[in-house]
N, C-alpha and C positions, 0 to 999 in steps of 0.2 A: 541419526544424520538427516539433513534436509535434501530432498531430490532438487536439482536445479535445472532451470529452463535454458536450453541451449541453442534450439533452432530459431531462427527467423519467424517462421509462422506461428510458434507456440508464443512469441511476444506480441505479434500481430493480433492473434485471436484474443488475447487478454486486453488489448488496446480496445478492440471493439466492445468489451464488456463494461461492467460497471467500474466506477474510479471513486475514488474518495481522497481528497487533498487536506494535508495538515500543513503545519508551520514548516516542519523538517522535510517532508517528502510527499509523493504521490502515489498512492497505492491503487494498483488496477488489479480486480478479481474476476475469476471466471470460473463457473461450475462446470466441469468437463463431463460431469453426470456418471461418473464410475466410484468405486470405494478405494481407489488407489490413495496412498498417502499425498498430502499437499505438495505441490511444487512450487519453487520460488525463482524469480529471475530478477537480476540487479542490473540497472543503467544509469548513467550519469552522462548528459550532454557536456559539450564543450562550453557551454554557459557555467558550469560549475567550476571550471578553471582548468589548469593545466593538467598533465596526465597524472602528476603527484597528487593534486587535489581530487581528482576524480578517484584515483584509486583509495584514497583516504576516505573519502565518502563512502565508496563502495564496501569498504572492509567494516565500516560503523554500521551500514545497513545490514550486512551479512550477519554481525554478531548481534544486532537487535532481532533479526528474523530467526535465528537460532534460538534466542531465548523466549520469543513471543509466540512464533508460529506453532510450536509444538503443543502449546495450552490453548491458543486461540484459534487456530486455523482448523479447517475443515477438511475431512477426507474428500477427495474428488475435485478440490479445487486449484487452480493456478492463480499465483499471486505475483504481480510485478511492481518491485519497488524502484521508485524514479527519485534520484537525489535532487536536491533543490540547492540553487547557487549561493554558497556561503552558510546556508542555515544548517544543511545536513552535517557539515564537518565542525560548525560551532556550538550546536545545540548540546547541552549536558546530554549524557547517555541514559539517565534515568526518563529525561523528557522524550528522548527519541523513542524509547521503548513504549512510553504512555501514548505517544502520537501514533504508534503503530497499532496499539490495543483498540484505540479509539476508532481508527480507520477500519479494522476488521470488524468491530462491532457495528458500524454504519453500513459497510458492504454486505453484511449478514442480517443487516435489518433489525438489530437489537438496539436502537438508540433508546435513550431514556427521555422520550417524548420529542414531538416535533415543534419546531418554532412555529409561531403565527404565520411567518412569512411563507410557510410551504402549504398554505390553504388553498382552496380553489380560485380565490381572488374574487369571489363575487360578494357584493355588499348585501345586507338585508334592508328591504325597504319597508317603512312602516306606514 
């Protein structure tokens, strides 16, 4: 079972940490510095829609987290999954899980190579 973030201070601490966006969600991650199991928080703003749409998006995020965090989450980390308007509820569930796996890999620095746009920006002179 996943431990859930419930206090506002925990969400704010994660908001000050690393973040990675995907098509279907924004994932914020913070290393707490202990060996406790990972904790997850879920949120959707009113931009996502009415209460029914927000709850549907959060249910999908919860189920994706249940499937992915156990395998790819790290002990001692807090994660906050933020739903995106229309995309979180409409995206196929397998793609939603793949987005979460990708975001966790990026947060933990396990990307499969950086793009050239992430270099220092200096040009070589001849």
